[in-house]
KEKEKE-958486 format. One record per atom (N, C-alpha, C): x, y, z; residue in one letter; residue number from 1; atom name. Coordinates in steps of 0.02 Angstrom, whole numbers, plus 50000, padded with zeros to 5 digits. Layout:
      u      v      w  rotor  bapa  nuro
      X      Y      Z      A   NUM    CA
...
END
This chain:
      u      v      w  rotor  bapa  nuro
  53555  39395  54452      M     1     N
  53520  39371  54390      M     1    CA
  53550  39429  54336      M     1     C
  53578  39408  54277      T     2     N
  53597  39443  54223      T     2    CA
  53539  39477  54192      T     2     C
  53533  39533  54182      A     3     N
  53482  39572  54140      A     3    CA
  53484  39561  54069      A     3     C
  53426  39555  54040      K     4     N
  53422  39542  53969      K     4    CA
  53420  39611  53937      K     4     C
  53450  39618  53871      P     5     N
  53460  39694  53853      P     5    CA
  53391  39698  53820      P     5     C
  53369  39763  53816      L     6     N
  53315  39787  53789      L     6    CA
  53333  39801  53703      L     6     C
  53285  39779  53666      I     7     N
  53284  39782  53594      I     7    CA
  53230  39826  53567      I     7     C
  53243  39876  53537      W     8     N
  53182  39924  53522      W     8    CA
  53171  39913  53452      W     8     C
  53100  39895  53444      V     9     N
  53075  39884  53376      V     9    CA
  53044  39950  53341      V     9     C
  53058  39965  53279      G    10     N
  53020  40017  53246      G    10    CA
  53043  40081  53289      G    10     C
  52994  40126  53300      S    11     N
  53007  40191  53331      S    11    CA
  52994  40184  53400      S    11     C
  52988  40127  53436      S    12     N
  52983  40112  53498      S    12    CA
  53026  40164  53558      S    12     C
  53088  40159  53538      R    13     N
  53137  40202  53580      R    13    CA
  53116  40274  53582      R    13     C
  53109  40300  53527      A    14     N
  53096  40374  53511      A    14    CA
  53026  40383  53536      A    14     C
  52982  40354  53535      D    15     N
  52919  40358  53559      D    15    CA
  52916  40369  53644      D    15     C
  52946  40315  53676      V    16     N
  52951  40320  53743      V    16    CA
  53002  40384  53780      V    16     C
  53041  40405  53725      R    17     N
  53089  40462  53749      R    17    CA
  53038  40525  53739      R    17     C
  52983  40525  53707      A    18     N
  52940  40571  53695      A    18    CA
  52881  40578  53747      A    18     C
  52876  40527  53789      F    19     N
  52828  40522  53854      F    19    CA
  52857  40585  53897      F    19     C
  52808  40611  53942      P    20     N
  52819  40663  53988      P    20    CA
  52870  40631  54034      P    20     C
  52923  40668  54078      A    21     N
  52963  40648  54116      A    21    CA
  52939  40589  54169      A    21     C
  52880  40595  54207      D    22     N
  52851  40569  54248      D    22    CA
  52839  40485  54220      D    22     C
  52804  40492  54158      A    23     N
  52792  40424  54132      A    23    CA
  52845  40391  54104      A    23     C
  52895  40435  54076      R    24     N
  52961  40399  54045      R    24    CA
  52994  40363  54106      R    24     C
  52998  40393  54162      R    25     N
  53037  40370  54225      R    25    CA
  52993  40303  54242      R    25     C
  52924  40300  54259      I    26     N
  52898  40235  54263      I    26    CA
  52901  40184  54220      I    26     C
  52904  40198  54156      A    27     N
  52915  40151  54097      A    27    CA
  52980  40122  54098      A    27     C
  53028  40164  54119      G    28     N
  53094  40146  54119      G    28    CA
  53104  40085  54176      G    28     C
  53072  40105  54239      F    29     N
  53079  40069  54292      F    29    CA
  53052  40003  54286      F    29     C
  52989  39998  54247      Q    30     N
  52959  39935  54238      Q    30    CA
  52989  39885  54188      Q    30     C
  53016  39930  54142      L    31     N
  53059  39888  54095      L    31    CA
  53120  39855  54119      L    31     C
  53146  39893  54169      W    32     N
  53200  39871  54215      W    32    CA
  53189  39799  54246      W    32     C
  53125  39801  54274      R    33     N
  53096  39740  54314      R    33    CA
  53095  39679  54249      R    33     C
  53066  39702  54205      V    34     N
  53062  39648  54156      V    34    CA
  53129  39622  54129      V    34     C
  53184  39664  54115      Q    35     N
  53247  39631  54097      Q    35    CA
  53280  39590  54152      Q    35     C
  53262  39591  54212      R    36     N
  53272  39545  54267      R    36    CA
  53236  39489  54283      R    36     C
  53180  39475  54233      G    37     N
  53144  39426  54243      G    37    CA
  53081  39435  54288      G    37     C
  53074  39496  54314      L    38     N
  53008  39514  54349      L    38    CA
  52951  39544  54308      L    38     C
  52891  39534  54341      N    39     N
  52836  39561  54305      N    39    CA
  52828  39631  54319      N    39     C
  52816  39673  54277      P    40     N
  52793  39740  54290      P    40    CA
  52744  39751  54346      P    40     C
  52742  39807  54376      N    41     N
  52687  39810  54427      N    41    CA
  52619  39817  54408      N    41     C
  52610  39839  54350      D    42     N
  52543  39847  54317      D    42    CA
  52548  39817  54251      D    42     C
  52523  39760  54235      W    43     N
  52525  39739  54163      W    43    CA
  52463  39695  54142      W    43     C
  52465  39683  54087      E    44     N
  52402  39657  54057      E    44    CA
  52426  39600  53993      E    44     C
  52405  39536  53984      P    45     N
  52432  39509  53919      P    45    CA
  52390  39536  53870      P    45     C
  52430  39532  53811      M    46     N
  52396  39552  53746      M    46    CA
  52393  39506  53695      M    46     C
  52353  39454  53694      P    47     N
  52348  39395  53658      P    47    CA
  52317  39417  53585      P    47     C
  52286  39473  53577      T    48     N
  52267  39499  53521      T    48    CA
  52313  39521  53466      T    48     C
  52380  39537  53505      V    49     N
  52435  39562  53465      V    49    CA
  52480  39492  53448      V    49     C
  52484  39451  53496      G    50     N
  52530  39387  53485      G    50    CA
  52536  39356  53547      G    50     C
  52561  39297  53555      A    51     N
  52577  39246  53607      A    51    CA
  52627  39283  53638      A    51     C
  52612  39289  53693      G    52     N
  52678  39305  53744      G    52    CA
  52697  39390  53738      G    52     C
  52653  39426  53714      V    53     N
  52653  39494  53714      V    53    CA
  52614  39525  53776      V    53     C
  52650  39570  53808      R    54     N
  52625  39598  53864      R    54    CA
  52617  39672  53862      R    54     C
  52572  39713  53905      E    55     N
  52561  39781  53902      E    55    CA
  52582  39803  53966      E    55     C
  52633  39848  53970      I    56     N
  52645  39887  54032      I    56    CA
  52599  39953  54044      I    56     C
  52554  39953  54091      R    57     N
  52511  40011  54098      R    57    CA
  52540  40059  54145      R    57     C
  52562  40119  54107      V    58     N
  52594  40174  54155      V    58    CA
  52531  40228  54160      V    58     C
  52510  40243  54227      H    59     N
  52462  40291  54243      H    59    CA
  52493  40351  54270      H    59     C
  52491  40402  54239      T    60     N
  52503  40466  54266      T    60    CA
  52440  40519  54251      T    60     C
  52453  40568  54239      E    61     N
  52400  40619  54219      E    61    CA
  52368  40589  54161      E    61     C
  52402  40558  54110      L    62     N
  52379  40531  54057      L    62    CA
  52398  40454  54061      L    62     C
  52379  40414  54008      E    63     N
  52382  40348  54004      E    63    CA
  52436  40325  53962      E    63     C
  52487  40291  53970      H    64     N
  52532  40273  53920      H    64    CA
  52545  40191  53926      H    64     C
  52560  40167  53856      R    65     N
  52570  40087  53873      R    65    CA
  52645  40089  53823      R    65     C
  52655  40019  53851      V    66     N
  52731  39990  53825      V    66    CA
  52709  39918  53812      V    66     C
  52710  39904  53744      L    67     N
  52696  39826  53723      L    67    CA
  52762  39799  53711      L    67     C
  52775  39744  53735      Y    68     N
  52838  39707  53731      Y    68    CA
  52836  39627  53733      Y    68     C
  52893  39596  53715      I    69     N
  52885  39528  53717      I    69    CA
  52956  39501  53753      I    69     C
  52957  39460  53800      A    70     N
  53012  39442  53843      A    70    CA
  53032  39373  53836      A    70     C
  52989  39330  53794      K    71     N
  53007  39263  53806      K    71    CA
  53072  39243  53758      K    71     C
  53100  39272  53731      F    72     N
  53155  39259  53687      F    72    CA
  53226  39265  53730      F    72     C
  53277  39229  53723      T    73     N
  53340  39233  53770      T    73    CA
  53379  39282  53754      T    73     C
  53380  39306  53692      E    74     N
  53424  39369  53668      E    74    CA
  53399  39424  53704      E    74     C
  53349  39441  53724      G    75     N
  53323  39508  53747      G    75    CA
  53246  39520  53755      G    75     C
  53225  39566  53785      V    76     N
  53167  39604  53785      V    76    CA
  53143  39645  53720      V    76     C
  53103  39624  53689      Y    77     N
  53093  39662  53635      Y    77    CA
  53026  39712  53638      Y    77     C
  53047  39783  53643      V    78     N
  52991  39820  53653      V    78    CA
  52969  39844  53577      V    78     C
  52902  39821  53573      L    79     N
  52863  39813  53502      L    79    CA
  52841  39891  53493      L    79     C
  52796  39914  53545      H    80     N
  52763  39980  53528      H    80    CA
  52760  40009  53584      H    80     C
  52750  40075  53585      V    81     N
  52753  40130  53642      V    81    CA
  52694  40189  53612      V    81     C
  52646  40195  53665      F    82     N
  52601  40246  53639      F    82    CA
  52562  40275  53702      F    82     C
  52541  40334  53689      E    83     N
  52494  40374  53736      E    83    CA
  52420  40355  53719      E    83     C
  52387  40335  53773      K    84     N
  52315  40306  53755      K    84    CA
  52268  40362  53774      K    84     C
  52222  40372  53722      Q    85     N
  52175  40425  53731      Q    85    CA
  52104  40401  53756      Q    85     C
  52094  40340  53756      S    86     N
  52026  40320  53778      S    86    CA
  52033  40255  53816      S    86     C
  51982  40227  53848      R    87     N
  51974  40175  53885      R    87    CA
  52000  40112  53844      R    87     C
  51973  40102  53780      K    88     N
  51999  40047  53742      K    88    CA
  52053  40060  53696      K    88     C
  52081  40013  53691      T    89     N
  52156  40023  53653      T    89    CA
  52141  40030  53586      T    89     C
  52153  40080  53545      P    90     N
  52133  40089  53484      P    90    CA
  52172  40032  53430      P    90     C
  52114  40017  53386      Q    91     N
  52148  39956  53340      Q    91    CA
  52206  39971  53308      Q    91     C
  52223  40034  53283      R    92     N
  52285  40051  53247      R    92    CA
  52344  40039  53291      R    92     C
  52330  40053  53365      E    93     N
  52392  40033  53394      E    93    CA
  52408  39966  53407      E    93     C
  52355  39923  53407      L    94     N
  52361  39847  53397      L    94    CA
  52389  39816  53337      L    94     C
  52371  39863  53288      E    95     N
  52394  39826  53223      E    95    CA
  52470  39853  53217      E    95     C
  52496  39912  53238      I    96     N
  52573  39926  53225      I    96    CA
  52594  39866  53273      I    96     C
  52584  39864  53335      A    97     N
  52612  39815  53371      A    97    CA
  52611  39740  53336      A    97     C
  52564  39716  53320      G    98     N
  52563  39650  53281      G    98    CA
  52609  39641  53220      G    98     C
  52605  39703  53176      H    99     N
  52641  39703  53116      H    99    CA
  52729  39700  53129      H    99     C
  52745  39732  53188      R   100     N
  52820  39737  53213      R   100    CA
  52834  39664  53237      R   100     C
  52776  39636  53279      L   101     N
  52788  39572  53300      L   101    CA
  52805  39516  53252      L   101     C
  52761  39535  53187      R   102     N
  52765  39489  53134      R   102    CA
  52840  39486  53096      R   102     C
  52863  39552  53091      L   103     N
  52919  39566  53065      L   103    CA
  52972  39525  53100      L   103     C
  52970  39536  53163      L   104     N
  53022  39515  53227      L   104    CA
  53033  39442  53216      L   104     C
  52970  39404  53208      L   105     N
  52960  39329  53202      L   105    CA
  52998  39303  53142      L   105     C
  52973  39340  53094      R   106     N
  53005  39321  53020      R   106    CA
  53080  39327  53023      R   106     C
  53106  39382  53043      E   107     N
  53179  39390  53057      E   107    CA
  53212  39337  53097      E   107     C
  53181  39319  53153      R   108     N
  53218  39268  53185      R   108    CA
  53208  39205  53165      R   108     C
  53166  39185  53126      E   109     N
  53158  39122  53078      E   109    CA
  53219  39117  53038      E   109     C
  53242  39170  53003      R   110     N
  53288  39181  52955      R   110    CA
  53360  39179  52988      R   110     C
  53355  39181  53065      G   111     N
  53413  39168  53096      G   111    CA
  53460  39245  53111      G   111     C
  53415  39296  53101      W   112     N
  53437  39363  53121      W   112    CA
  53469  39373  53188      W   112     C
  53445  39336  53235      R   113     N
  53464  39363  53300      R   113    CA
  53511  39297  53322      R   113     C
END
C-alpha cells in the first residue's frame, strides 16, 4: 500500500520536533501507521474539533497529543500537536485545531489541493 504524505498545518511540524526524543519517536511511528491506512495504537475521535479528526495519544513521562485528519485522498493533515498538562484537553488547544481545520476546509473548497 502506498503511504499518504503528511501535510503539516500551522506550527505542527515544529511543535512535534520540540517533543522530547521518546515522545517524538512514538508520535512519528503512530503517524507512519496512519499514513499506511492503519489506526494508531492509542487514539480517540475528536468530534468537538471536527468530523473525522482524531487524536493520537502519546504516553511517556509526560502526555503529548497529535490531532490529525486522514480522510482526504491527498494526504494526512497534522492539524495540531501539543503537550498535555491536565487530564482534560484545554479549550485553547481544541480551538487551535478547530481553527486550522476550518482554514484547511476553506482552502480545499477553493481547489487548493
